[in-house]
PDB file of N, CA, C, O and CB in Angstrom:
ATOM      1  N   MET A   1     -12.456 -14.556  20.650  1.00  0.00           N
ATOM      2  CA  MET A   1     -11.859 -13.461  19.930  1.00  0.00           C
ATOM      3  C   MET A   1     -11.007 -12.573  20.863  1.00  0.00           C
ATOM      4  O   MET A   1     -11.396 -12.298  21.998  1.00  0.00           O
ATOM      5  CB  MET A   1     -12.949 -12.636  19.252  1.00  0.00           C
ATOM      6  N   LYS A   2      -9.898 -12.155  20.385  1.00  0.00           N
ATOM      7  CA  LYS A   2      -8.912 -11.375  21.184  1.00  0.00           C
ATOM      8  C   LYS A   2      -9.075  -9.904  20.864  1.00  0.00           C
ATOM      9  O   LYS A   2      -9.155  -9.518  19.698  1.00  0.00           O
ATOM     10  CB  LYS A   2      -7.434 -11.834  20.892  1.00  0.00           C
ATOM     11  N   SER A   3      -9.124  -9.073  21.919  1.00  0.00           N
ATOM     12  CA  SER A   3      -9.178  -7.595  21.650  1.00  0.00           C
ATOM     13  C   SER A   3      -7.727  -7.052  21.892  1.00  0.00           C
ATOM     14  O   SER A   3      -6.996  -7.473  22.789  1.00  0.00           O
ATOM     15  CB  SER A   3     -10.287  -6.830  22.634  1.00  0.00           C
ATOM     16  N   VAL A   4      -7.398  -6.103  21.025  1.00  0.00           N
ATOM     17  CA  VAL A   4      -6.066  -5.448  21.075  1.00  0.00           C
ATOM     18  C   VAL A   4      -6.276  -3.949  21.229  1.00  0.00           C
ATOM     19  O   VAL A   4      -7.021  -3.333  20.467  1.00  0.00           O
ATOM     20  CB  VAL A   4      -5.211  -5.761  19.776  1.00  0.00           C
ATOM     21  N   ARG A   5      -5.615  -3.372  22.220  1.00  0.00           N
ATOM     22  CA  ARG A   5      -5.733  -1.941  22.371  1.00  0.00           C
ATOM     23  C   ARG A   5      -4.962  -1.218  21.272  1.00  0.00           C
ATOM     24  O   ARG A   5      -3.889  -1.649  20.851  1.00  0.00           O
ATOM     25  CB  ARG A   5      -5.237  -1.512  23.743  1.00  0.00           C
ATOM     26  N   GLN A   6      -5.516  -0.154  20.837  1.00  0.00           N
ATOM     27  CA  GLN A   6      -4.917   0.644  19.728  1.00  0.00           C
ATOM     28  C   GLN A   6      -3.723   1.450  20.282  1.00  0.00           C
ATOM     29  O   GLN A   6      -3.838   2.143  21.293  1.00  0.00           O
ATOM     30  CB  GLN A   6      -6.000   1.627  19.073  1.00  0.00           C
ATOM     31  N   CYS A   7      -2.597   1.339  19.600  1.00  0.00           N
ATOM     32  CA  CYS A   7      -1.429   2.126  19.942  1.00  0.00           C
ATOM     33  C   CYS A   7      -1.634   3.610  19.528  1.00  0.00           C
ATOM     34  O   CYS A   7      -2.055   3.890  18.406  1.00  0.00           O
ATOM     35  CB  CYS A   7      -0.170   1.529  19.257  1.00  0.00           C
ATOM     36  N   VAL A   8      -1.344   4.506  20.403  1.00  0.00           N
ATOM     37  CA  VAL A   8      -1.495   5.901  20.049  1.00  0.00           C
ATOM     38  C   VAL A   8      -0.165   6.637  19.989  1.00  0.00           C
ATOM     39  O   VAL A   8      -0.117   7.861  20.115  1.00  0.00           O
ATOM     40  CB  VAL A   8      -2.402   6.574  21.027  1.00  0.00           C
ATOM     41  N   TRP A   9       0.881   5.909  19.801  1.00  0.00           N
ATOM     42  CA  TRP A   9       2.215   6.531  19.688  1.00  0.00           C
ATOM     43  C   TRP A   9       2.324   7.350  18.481  1.00  0.00           C
ATOM     44  O   TRP A   9       1.797   6.944  17.445  1.00  0.00           O
ATOM     45  CB  TRP A   9       3.296   5.510  19.679  1.00  0.00           C
ATOM     46  N   SER A  10       2.980   8.506  18.508  1.00  0.00           N
ATOM     47  CA  SER A  10       3.140   9.228  17.271  1.00  0.00           C
ATOM     48  C   SER A  10       4.656   9.724  17.176  1.00  0.00           C
ATOM     49  O   SER A  10       5.391   9.780  18.162  1.00  0.00           O
ATOM     50  CB  SER A  10       2.094  10.453  17.211  1.00  0.00           C
ATOM     51  N   TYR A  11       5.024  10.058  15.950  1.00  0.00           N
ATOM     52  CA  TYR A  11       6.386  10.469  15.766  1.00  0.00           C
ATOM     53  C   TYR A  11       6.474  11.332  14.455  1.00  0.00           C
ATOM     54  O   TYR A  11       5.824  11.044  13.450  1.00  0.00           O
ATOM     55  CB  TYR A  11       7.333   9.205  15.707  1.00  0.00           C
ATOM     56  N   ASP A  12       7.271  12.344  14.527  1.00  0.00           N
ATOM     57  CA  ASP A  12       7.502  13.147  13.283  1.00  0.00           C
ATOM     58  C   ASP A  12       8.607  12.489  12.438  1.00  0.00           C
ATOM     59  O   ASP A  12       9.742  12.335  12.889  1.00  0.00           O
ATOM     60  CB  ASP A  12       7.909  14.646  13.638  1.00  0.00           C
ATOM     61  N   LEU A  13       8.266  12.124  11.264  1.00  0.00           N
ATOM     62  CA  LEU A  13       9.240  11.501  10.364  1.00  0.00           C
ATOM     63  C   LEU A  13      10.151  12.555   9.783  1.00  0.00           C
ATOM     64  O   LEU A  13       9.753  13.685   9.501  1.00  0.00           O
ATOM     65  CB  LEU A  13       8.538  10.726   9.239  1.00  0.00           C
ATOM     66  N   ASP A  14      11.423  12.124   9.611  1.00  0.00           N
ATOM     67  CA  ASP A  14      12.483  12.997   9.062  1.00  0.00           C
ATOM     68  C   ASP A  14      12.346  12.992   7.549  1.00  0.00           C
ATOM     69  O   ASP A  14      12.542  11.930   6.958  1.00  0.00           O
ATOM     70  CB  ASP A  14      13.930  12.518   9.503  1.00  0.00           C
ATOM     71  N   MET A  15      12.028  14.085   6.874  1.00  0.00           N
ATOM     72  CA  MET A  15      11.817  14.118   5.486  1.00  0.00           C
ATOM     73  C   MET A  15      13.128  13.758   4.696  1.00  0.00           C
ATOM     74  O   MET A  15      13.097  13.065   3.679  1.00  0.00           O
ATOM     75  CB  MET A  15      11.294  15.488   5.105  1.00  0.00           C
ATOM     76  N   LEU A  16      14.222  14.247   5.206  1.00  0.00           N
ATOM     77  CA  LEU A  16      15.497  13.990   4.531  1.00  0.00           C
ATOM     78  C   LEU A  16      15.848  12.459   4.529  1.00  0.00           C
ATOM     79  O   LEU A  16      16.314  11.925   3.522  1.00  0.00           O
ATOM     80  CB  LEU A  16      16.634  14.808   5.232  1.00  0.00           C
ATOM     81  N   THR A  17      15.627  11.825   5.603  1.00  0.00           N
ATOM     82  CA  THR A  17      15.816  10.375   5.688  1.00  0.00           C
ATOM     83  C   THR A  17      14.909   9.640   4.790  1.00  0.00           C
ATOM     84  O   THR A  17      15.340   8.687   4.141  1.00  0.00           O
ATOM     85  CB  THR A  17      15.620   9.894   7.069  1.00  0.00           C
ATOM     86  N   LEU A  18      13.582  10.050   4.703  1.00  0.00           N
ATOM     87  CA  LEU A  18      12.675   9.400   3.782  1.00  0.00           C
ATOM     88  C   LEU A  18      13.105   9.579   2.350  1.00  0.00           C
ATOM     89  O   LEU A  18      13.020   8.673   1.522  1.00  0.00           O
ATOM     90  CB  LEU A  18      11.290   9.922   3.966  1.00  0.00           C
ATOM     91  N   LEU A  19      13.576  10.803   2.086  1.00  0.00           N
ATOM     92  CA  LEU A  19      14.002  11.034   0.663  1.00  0.00           C
ATOM     93  C   LEU A  19      15.251  10.202   0.296  1.00  0.00           C
ATOM     94  O   LEU A  19      15.399   9.719  -0.826  1.00  0.00           O
ATOM     95  CB  LEU A  19      14.309  12.560   0.428  1.00  0.00           C
ATOM     96  N   ALA A  20      16.130  10.062   1.289  1.00  0.00           N
ATOM     97  CA  ALA A  20      17.368   9.284   1.034  1.00  0.00           C
ATOM     98  C   ALA A  20      17.099   7.769   0.933  1.00  0.00           C
ATOM     99  O   ALA A  20      17.749   7.068   0.158  1.00  0.00           O
ATOM    100  CB  ALA A  20      18.396   9.549   2.159  1.00  0.00           C
ATOM    101  N   THR A  21      16.120   7.270   1.738  1.00  0.00           N
ATOM    102  CA  THR A  21      15.841   5.847   1.717  1.00  0.00           C
ATOM    103  C   THR A  21      14.826   5.376   0.709  1.00  0.00           C
ATOM    104  O   THR A  21      14.902   4.252   0.212  1.00  0.00           O
ATOM    105  CB  THR A  21      15.402   5.445   3.014  1.00  0.00           C
ATOM    106  N   ARG A  22      13.874   6.237   0.406  1.00  0.00           N
ATOM    107  CA  ARG A  22      12.791   5.863  -0.520  1.00  0.00           C
ATOM    108  C   ARG A  22      12.944   6.446  -1.894  1.00  0.00           C
ATOM    109  O   ARG A  22      12.383   5.919  -2.855  1.00  0.00           O
ATOM    110  CB  ARG A  22      11.481   6.285   0.031  1.00  0.00           C
ATOM    111  N   GLY A  23      13.704   7.544  -2.016  1.00  0.00           N
ATOM    112  CA  GLY A  23      13.873   8.212  -3.341  1.00  0.00           C
ATOM    113  C   GLY A  23      12.825   9.177  -3.571  1.00  0.00           C
ATOM    114  O   GLY A  23      11.723   9.065  -3.035  1.00  0.00           O
ATOM    115  N   ARG A  24      13.156  10.196  -4.409  1.00  0.00           N
ATOM    116  CA  ARG A  24      12.264  11.310  -4.631  1.00  0.00           C
ATOM    117  C   ARG A  24      10.997  10.981  -5.363  1.00  0.00           C
ATOM    118  O   ARG A  24      10.046  11.761  -5.304  1.00  0.00           O
ATOM    119  CB  ARG A  24      12.960  12.337  -5.355  1.00  0.00           C
ATOM    120  N   ASP A  25      10.932   9.820  -6.078  1.00  0.00           N
ATOM    121  CA  ASP A  25       9.825   9.437  -6.860  1.00  0.00           C
ATOM    122  C   ASP A  25       8.875   8.472  -6.075  1.00  0.00           C
ATOM    123  O   ASP A  25       7.880   7.996  -6.620  1.00  0.00           O
ATOM    124  CB  ASP A  25      10.324   8.802  -8.139  1.00  0.00           C
ATOM    125  N   PHE A  26       9.197   8.211  -4.840  1.00  0.00           N
ATOM    126  CA  PHE A  26       8.322   7.317  -3.971  1.00  0.00           C
ATOM    127  C   PHE A  26       7.002   7.990  -3.736  1.00  0.00           C
ATOM    128  O   PHE A  26       6.988   9.108  -3.221  1.00  0.00           O
ATOM    129  CB  PHE A  26       9.001   6.993  -2.574  1.00  0.00           C
ATOM    130  N   PRO A  27       5.888   7.379  -4.083  1.00  0.00           N
ATOM    131  CA  PRO A  27       4.542   7.952  -3.856  1.00  0.00           C
ATOM    132  C   PRO A  27       4.188   8.013  -2.395  1.00  0.00           C
ATOM    133  O   PRO A  27       4.290   7.009  -1.690  1.00  0.00           O
ATOM    134  CB  PRO A  27       3.488   7.146  -4.587  1.00  0.00           C
ATOM    135  N   LEU A  28       3.776   9.165  -1.927  1.00  0.00           N
ATOM    136  CA  LEU A  28       3.418   9.352  -0.486  1.00  0.00           C
ATOM    137  C   LEU A  28       2.206   8.443  -0.125  1.00  0.00           C
ATOM    138  O   LEU A  28       2.070   8.015   1.021  1.00  0.00           O
ATOM    139  CB  LEU A  28       3.067  10.893  -0.183  1.00  0.00           C
ATOM    140  N   ALA A  29       1.380   8.172  -1.067  1.00  0.00           N
ATOM    141  CA  ALA A  29       0.235   7.244  -0.847  1.00  0.00           C
ATOM    142  C   ALA A  29       0.673   5.825  -0.327  1.00  0.00           C
ATOM    143  O   ALA A  29      -0.044   5.145   0.407  1.00  0.00           O
ATOM    144  CB  ALA A  29      -0.552   7.080  -2.188  1.00  0.00           C
ATOM    145  N   MET A  30       1.900   5.446  -0.768  1.00  0.00           N
ATOM    146  CA  MET A  30       2.365   4.146  -0.331  1.00  0.00           C
ATOM    147  C   MET A  30       3.196   4.105   0.952  1.00  0.00           C
ATOM    148  O   MET A  30       3.604   3.046   1.429  1.00  0.00           O
ATOM    149  CB  MET A  30       3.142   3.566  -1.395  1.00  0.00           C
ATOM    150  N   LEU A  31       3.420   5.268   1.472  1.00  0.00           N
ATOM    151  CA  LEU A  31       4.378   5.386   2.640  1.00  0.00           C
ATOM    152  C   LEU A  31       3.863   4.555   3.841  1.00  0.00           C
ATOM    153  O   LEU A  31       4.662   3.833   4.437  1.00  0.00           O
ATOM    154  CB  LEU A  31       4.552   6.924   3.082  1.00  0.00           C
ATOM    155  N   ALA A  32       2.595   4.620   4.218  1.00  0.00           N
ATOM    156  CA  ALA A  32       2.098   3.893   5.384  1.00  0.00           C
ATOM    157  C   ALA A  32       2.328   2.388   5.177  1.00  0.00           C
ATOM    158  O   ALA A  32       2.576   1.677   6.151  1.00  0.00           O
ATOM    159  CB  ALA A  32       0.581   4.197   5.624  1.00  0.00           C
ATOM    160  N   SER A  33       2.253   1.895   3.961  1.00  0.00           N
ATOM    161  CA  SER A  33       2.437   0.437   3.753  1.00  0.00           C
ATOM    162  C   SER A  33       3.854  -0.028   3.983  1.00  0.00           C
ATOM    163  O   SER A  33       4.105  -1.224   4.128  1.00  0.00           O
ATOM    164  CB  SER A  33       2.027   0.057   2.354  1.00  0.00           C
ATOM    165  N   ARG A  34       4.807   0.932   4.020  1.00  0.00           N
ATOM    166  CA  ARG A  34       6.210   0.622   4.204  1.00  0.00           C
ATOM    167  C   ARG A  34       6.682   0.814   5.638  1.00  0.00           C
ATOM    168  O   ARG A  34       7.831   0.520   5.967  1.00  0.00           O
ATOM    169  CB  ARG A  34       7.031   1.463   3.289  1.00  0.00           C
ATOM    170  N   LEU A  35       5.759   1.326   6.516  1.00  0.00           N
ATOM    171  CA  LEU A  35       6.188   1.669   7.931  1.00  0.00           C
ATOM    172  C   LEU A  35       5.669   0.630   8.894  1.00  0.00           C
ATOM    173  O   LEU A  35       4.732  -0.116   8.609  1.00  0.00           O
ATOM    174  CB  LEU A  35       5.664   3.093   8.370  1.00  0.00           C
ATOM    175  N   ARG A  36       6.309   0.610  10.038  1.00  0.00           N
ATOM    176  CA  ARG A  36       5.889  -0.237  11.171  1.00  0.00           C
ATOM    177  C   ARG A  36       6.124   0.596  12.477  1.00  0.00           C
ATOM    178  O   ARG A  36       7.108   1.323  12.614  1.00  0.00           O
ATOM    179  CB  ARG A  36       6.717  -1.644  11.196  1.00  0.00           C
ATOM    180  N   CYS A  37       5.194   0.445  13.382  1.00  0.00           N
ATOM    181  CA  CYS A  37       5.293   1.209  14.674  1.00  0.00           C
ATOM    182  C   CYS A  37       6.440   0.587  15.457  1.00  0.00           C
ATOM    183  O   CYS A  37       6.454  -0.615  15.724  1.00  0.00           O
ATOM    184  CB  CYS A  37       3.912   1.161  15.532  1.00  0.00           C
ATOM    185  N   PRO A  38       7.441   1.465  15.833  1.00  0.00           N
ATOM    186  CA  PRO A  38       8.561   0.910  16.660  1.00  0.00           C
ATOM    187  C   PRO A  38       8.163   0.564  18.023  1.00  0.00           C
ATOM    188  O   PRO A  38       8.888  -0.162  18.703  1.00  0.00           O
ATOM    189  CB  PRO A  38       9.685   1.863  16.746  1.00  0.00           C
ATOM    190  N   ARG A  39       7.046   1.041  18.476  1.00  0.00           N
ATOM    191  CA  ARG A  39       6.610   0.783  19.873  1.00  0.00           C
ATOM    192  C   ARG A  39       5.924  -0.593  19.951  1.00  0.00           C
ATOM    193  O   ARG A  39       6.335  -1.437  20.747  1.00  0.00           O
ATOM    194  CB  ARG A  39       5.625   1.918  20.379  1.00  0.00           C
ATOM    195  N   CYS A  40       4.891  -0.825  19.140  1.00  0.00           N
ATOM    196  CA  CYS A  40       4.109  -2.096  19.285  1.00  0.00           C
ATOM    197  C   CYS A  40       4.341  -3.038  18.121  1.00  0.00           C
ATOM    198  O   CYS A  40       3.866  -4.173  18.144  1.00  0.00           O
ATOM    199  CB  CYS A  40       2.598  -1.799  19.395  1.00  0.00           C
ATOM    200  N   GLY A  41       5.077  -2.582  17.083  1.00  0.00           N
ATOM    201  CA  GLY A  41       5.341  -3.492  15.950  1.00  0.00           C
ATOM    202  C   GLY A  41       4.261  -3.598  14.888  1.00  0.00           C
ATOM    203  O   GLY A  41       4.439  -4.297  13.891  1.00  0.00           O
ATOM    204  N   SER A  42       3.135  -2.908  15.093  1.00  0.00           N
ATOM    205  CA  SER A  42       2.043  -2.986  14.129  1.00  0.00           C
ATOM    206  C   SER A  42       2.357  -2.356  12.802  1.00  0.00           C
ATOM    207  O   SER A  42       3.050  -1.342  12.723  1.00  0.00           O
ATOM    208  CB  SER A  42       0.839  -2.350  14.686  1.00  0.00           C
ATOM    209  N   ARG A  43       1.844  -2.962  11.765  1.00  0.00           N
ATOM    210  CA  ARG A  43       1.928  -2.353  10.426  1.00  0.00           C
ATOM    211  C   ARG A  43       0.776  -1.506  10.109  1.00  0.00           C
ATOM    212  O   ARG A  43       0.742  -0.860   9.062  1.00  0.00           O
ATOM    213  CB  ARG A  43       2.051  -3.380   9.385  1.00  0.00           C
ATOM    214  N   SER A  44      -0.230  -1.483  11.027  1.00  0.00           N
ATOM    215  CA  SER A  44      -1.456  -0.709  10.790  1.00  0.00           C
ATOM    216  C   SER A  44      -1.180   0.766  11.301  1.00  0.00           C
ATOM    217  O   SER A  44      -1.550   1.131  12.417  1.00  0.00           O
ATOM    218  CB  SER A  44      -2.736  -1.394  11.557  1.00  0.00           C
ATOM    219  N   VAL A  45      -0.536   1.554  10.453  1.00  0.00           N
ATOM    220  CA  VAL A  45      -0.143   2.925  10.824  1.00  0.00           C
ATOM    221  C   VAL A  45      -0.923   3.870   9.930  1.00  0.00           C
ATOM    222  O   VAL A  45      -1.440   3.508   8.873  1.00  0.00           O
ATOM    223  CB  VAL A  45       1.420   3.156  10.678  1.00  0.00           C
ATOM    224  N   SER A  46      -0.981   5.171  10.442  1.00  0.00           N
ATOM    225  CA  SER A  46      -1.521   6.246   9.667  1.00  0.00           C
ATOM    226  C   SER A  46      -0.470   7.325   9.424  1.00  0.00           C
ATOM    227  O   SER A  46       0.318   7.631  10.319  1.00  0.00           O
ATOM    228  CB  SER A  46      -2.729   6.825  10.356  1.00  0.00           C
ATOM    229  N   VAL A  47      -0.449   7.855   8.325  1.00  0.00           N
ATOM    230  CA  VAL A  47       0.467   8.960   7.996  1.00  0.00           C
ATOM    231  C   VAL A  47      -0.315  10.174   7.697  1.00  0.00           C
ATOM    232  O   VAL A  47      -1.251  10.160   6.897  1.00  0.00           O
ATOM    233  CB  VAL A  47       1.370   8.621   6.818  1.00  0.00           C
ATOM    234  N   VAL A  48       0.076  11.248   8.351  1.00  0.00           N
ATOM    235  CA  VAL A  48      -0.651  12.566   8.123  1.00  0.00           C
ATOM    236  C   VAL A  48       0.469  13.523   7.682  1.00  0.00           C
ATOM    237  O   VAL A  48       1.463  13.724   8.380  1.00  0.00           O
ATOM    238  CB  VAL A  48      -1.459  13.132   9.499  1.00  0.00           C
ATOM    239  N   PHE A  49       0.266  14.086   6.525  1.00  0.00           N
ATOM    240  CA  PHE A  49       1.187  15.052   5.972  1.00  0.00           C
ATOM    241  C   PHE A  49       0.810  16.474   6.390  1.00  0.00           C
ATOM    242  O   PHE A  49      -0.272  16.964   6.069  1.00  0.00           O
ATOM    243  CB  PHE A  49       1.221  14.934   4.456  1.00  0.00           C
ATOM    244  N   MET A  50       1.685  17.097   7.081  1.00  0.00           N
ATOM    245  CA  MET A  50       1.427  18.552   7.532  1.00  0.00           C
ATOM    246  C   MET A  50       2.521  19.453   6.986  1.00  0.00           C
ATOM    247  O   MET A  50       3.665  19.374   7.435  1.00  0.00           O
ATOM    248  CB  MET A  50       1.388  18.685   9.146  1.00  0.00           C
ATOM    249  N   PRO A  51       2.195  20.301   6.035  1.00  0.00           N
ATOM    250  CA  PRO A  51       3.169  21.154   5.455  1.00  0.00           C
ATOM    251  C   PRO A  51       3.706  22.129   6.562  1.00  0.00           C
ATOM    252  O   PRO A  51       3.009  22.447   7.525  1.00  0.00           O
ATOM    253  CB  PRO A  51       2.550  21.921   4.240  1.00  0.00           C
ATOM    254  N   PRO A  52       4.980  22.582   6.373  1.00  0.00           N
ATOM    255  CA  PRO A  52       5.482  23.513   7.394  1.00  0.00           C
ATOM    256  C   PRO A  52       4.688  24.807   7.496  1.00  0.00           C
ATOM    257  O   PRO A  52       4.160  25.298   6.498  1.00  0.00           O
ATOM    258  CB  PRO A  52       6.911  23.844   7.109  1.00  0.00           C
ATOM    259  N   SER A  53       4.605  25.355   8.694  1.00  0.00           N
ATOM    260  CA  SER A  53       3.975  26.611   8.894  1.00  0.00           C
ATOM    261  C   SER A  53       4.667  27.741   8.190  1.00  0.00           C
ATOM    262  O   SER A  53       5.837  27.607   7.832  1.00  0.00           O
ATOM    263  CB  SER A  53       3.891  26.892  10.310  1.00  0.00           C
ATOM    264  N   GLU A  54       4.012  28.824   7.979  1.00  0.00           N
ATOM    265  CA  GLU A  54       4.625  29.981   7.299  1.00  0.00           C
ATOM    266  C   GLU A  54       5.903  30.381   7.994  1.00  0.00           C
ATOM    267  O   GLU A  54       6.896  30.664   7.323  1.00  0.00           O
ATOM    268  CB  GLU A  54       3.656  31.176   7.256  1.00  0.00           C
ATOM    269  N   GLY A  55       5.919  30.417   9.324  1.00  0.00           N
ATOM    270  CA  GLY A  55       7.098  30.823  10.032  1.00  0.00           C
ATOM    271  C   GLY A  55       8.256  29.851   9.764  1.00  0.00           C
ATOM    272  O   GLY A  55       9.384  30.317   9.607  1.00  0.00           O
ATOM    273  N   ASP A  56       8.042  28.519   9.701  1.00  0.00           N
ATOM    274  CA  ASP A  56       9.053  27.566   9.453  1.00  0.00           C
ATOM    275  C   ASP A  56       9.567  27.705   8.060  1.00  0.00           C
ATOM    276  O   ASP A  56      10.763  27.526   7.829  1.00  0.00           O
ATOM    277  CB  ASP A  56       8.556  26.202   9.697  1.00  0.00           C
ATOM    278  N   ARG A  57       8.711  28.019   7.115  1.00  0.00           N
ATOM    279  CA  ARG A  57       9.203  28.190   5.622  1.00  0.00           C
ATOM    280  C   ARG A  57      10.072  29.414   5.589  1.00  0.00           C
ATOM    281  O   ARG A  57      11.072  29.387   4.871  1.00  0.00           O
ATOM    282  CB  ARG A  57       7.951  28.371   4.528  1.00  0.00           C
ATOM    283  N   ARG A  58       9.792  30.484   6.296  1.00  0.00           N
ATOM    284  CA  ARG A  58      10.689  31.686   6.288  1.00  0.00           C
ATOM    285  C   ARG A  58      12.082  31.328   6.798  1.00  0.00           C
ATOM    286  O   ARG A  58      13.097  31.781   6.270  1.00  0.00           O
ATOM    287  CB  ARG A  58      10.089  32.836   7.169  1.00  0.00           C
ATOM    288  N   LYS A  59      12.096  30.486   7.863  1.00  0.00           N
ATOM    289  CA  LYS A  59      13.386  30.159   8.543  1.00  0.00           C
ATOM    290  C   LYS A  59      14.221  29.186   7.695  1.00  0.00           C
ATOM    291  O   LYS A  59      15.419  29.009   7.915  1.00  0.00           O
ATOM    292  CB  LYS A  59      13.120  29.531   9.960  1.00  0.00           C
ATOM    293  N   GLY A  60      13.541  28.561   6.715  1.00  0.00           N
ATOM    294  CA  GLY A  60      14.260  27.563   5.878  1.00  0.00           C
ATOM    295  C   GLY A  60      14.224  26.168   6.505  1.00  0.00           C
ATOM    296  O   GLY A  60      15.011  25.306   6.115  1.00  0.00           O
ATOM    297  N   ALA A  61      13.347  25.930   7.449  1.00  0.00           N
ATOM    298  CA  ALA A  61      13.187  24.630   8.028  1.00  0.00           C
ATOM    299  C   ALA A  61      12.621  23.638   7.015  1.00  0.00           C
ATOM    300  O   ALA A  61      11.789  23.975   6.173  1.00  0.00           O
ATOM    301  CB  ALA A  61      12.300  24.714   9.240  1.00  0.00           C
ATOM    302  N   VAL A  62      13.110  22.390   7.130  1.00  0.00           N
ATOM    303  CA  VAL A  62      12.739  21.301   6.272  1.00  0.00           C
ATOM    304  C   VAL A  62      11.647  20.493   6.896  1.00  0.00           C
ATOM    305  O   VAL A  62      11.192  19.512   6.308  1.00  0.00           O
ATOM    306  CB  VAL A  62      13.918  20.439   5.965  1.00  0.00           C
TER     307      VAL A  62
END
C-alpha cells in the first residue's frame, strides 16, 4: 500500500471568475467536485466559504 502526503496548499478563489465561468445558478455544494489542486493535481479538495468581514463590506470589496 502506498501512502501519500496530504497537500496543505490553499488559495483564495476569485468570486467574479467563478461567477463568469460557472454561472450564477451553479450550486456551491458542487464547487469542490469541479476543482483540482494546481500544486499536486489532486481532485480531493475542500472549499470553505468565508463571507467578507464587516470592514470589507463597507469598502465594497467583493
